[in-house]
C-alpha positions in Angstrom: 31.8 -36.1 44.6 33.9 -36.4 41.0 32.8 -37.0 38.1 33.9 -41.4 38.2 31.9 -41.4 41.1 28.8 -39.8 40.1 29.2 -41.9 37.0 29.6 -45.4 38.6 27.0 -44.0 41.3 24.3 -43.3 38.8 25.3 -46.1 35.7 26.2 -43.0 33.7 28.8 -42.5 31.6 31.0 -39.5 32.1 31.2 -38.3 29.0 27.1 -38.2 28.9 27.2 -36.2 32.5 29.4 -33.3 31.2 27.1 -33.6 27.8 24.3 -32.8 30.9 26.3 -29.9 32.0 26.8 -28.1 28.6 23.3 -28.2 28.2 22.3 -27.1 32.2 21.0 -29.9 33.4 23.5 -30.3 35.9 26.3 -28.4 37.3 29.6 -29.3 39.4 32.1 -27.1 40.5 35.3 -26.6 39.8 38.1 -27.5 42.0 41.6 -26.4 43.0 43.4 -28.5 40.0 39.9 -28.7 37.4 38.0 -31.6 38.4 34.7 -31.2 37.9 32.7 -31.5 41.7 28.9 -33.1 42.2 27.0 -32.5 45.1 25.4 -34.2 46.9 22.1 -33.7 44.9 23.5 -34.8 40.9 22.6 -38.1 41.8 19.3 -38.1 42.3 19.1 -35.3 39.6 21.1 -37.7 37.0 18.3 -40.1 37.8 15.1 -37.5 37.1 17.0 -36.6 33.9 17.3 -40.1 33.3 13.7 -40.6 34.0 11.9 -38.2 31.4 14.5 -38.5 28.8 13.2 -41.6 28.8 10.2 -40.1 28.4 10.3 -38.9 25.7 10.9 -35.4 26.8 13.6 -33.0 25.1 17.0 -31.8 27.4 15.9 -28.4 26.6 11.8 -29.5 28.2 14.3 -30.8 30.7 15.9 -28.0 31.6 12.2 -25.9 32.2 10.9 -29.0 34.6 14.1 -29.7 36.8 13.8 -26.6 38.7 10.1 -27.8 39.4 11.4 -31.7 40.6 10.5 -32.5 44.1 13.4 -34.9 46.4 10.2 -37.5 46.4 10.4 -37.3 42.1 6.8 -35.3 42.0 6.3 -32.1 40.6 5.1 -28.5 41.6 3.0 -26.2 39.6 5.2 -24.0 37.9 3.5 -21.6 35.3 3.8 -23.5 31.9 5.4 -26.6 32.3 1.8 -28.9 33.0 1.1 -27.2 30.3 4.0 -28.9 28.4 4.5 -32.0 30.5 0.3 -32.6 28.5 1.4 -31.7 25.4 3.8 -34.2 25.8 1.5 -36.6 26.6 -0.8 -36.5 24.0 1.9 -36.9 21.4 2.8 -40.2 23.3 -0.6 -41.1 23.6 -1.4 -39.9 19.4 2.2 -42.0 18.8 1.5 -45.3 20.8 -1.8 -45.5 18.7 0.3 -45.3 16.2 1.9 -48.7 16.9 -0.2 -49.9 18.2 -2.3 -50.1 15.2 1.3 -51.2 13.5 1.9 -53.7 15.9 -1.8 -55.0 14.8 -1.3 -55.0 11.0 1.8 -56.7 11.7 0.3 -59.2 13.3 -2.4 -59.6 10.7 0.1 -60.1 7.4 1.8 -62.3 9.6 -1.2 -65.0 10.4 -2.0 -64.8 7.1 1.7 -65.1 6.0 1.1 -68.8 8.3 -2.3 -70.3 6.7 -1.3 -69.7 3.3 -0.7 -72.3 1.0 2.9 -72.7 0.6 4.5 -71.3 -2.7 5.5 -73.3 -5.4 9.3 -74.5 -5.6 10.4 -73.8 -9.0 11.4 -77.0 -10.0 
């Protein structure tokens, strides 16, 4: 399938698909006219790439994870990959805790401001 069709099917820009290919996340063959030709698996691969990016993984880690991916979206236990994913999960958990604390602080500030006496206006 040509890049335009892959872009349409995945909701991903052609520019981003070329980037995925340049960093080694996606492969294509070249037709005689030089056009990129993606196999039927490319659509699933792009979906996996986008899901892993949304999970906060870097493209270098995704490059390691993709060979472990099964068609159903689950992962085979590839050496070293699970440890890296666990590290990423720990990082996300820590960040979620930080965001929850920041949210609570902001909620308290808003609540305090809403219940405070109105500021005197200058006349």
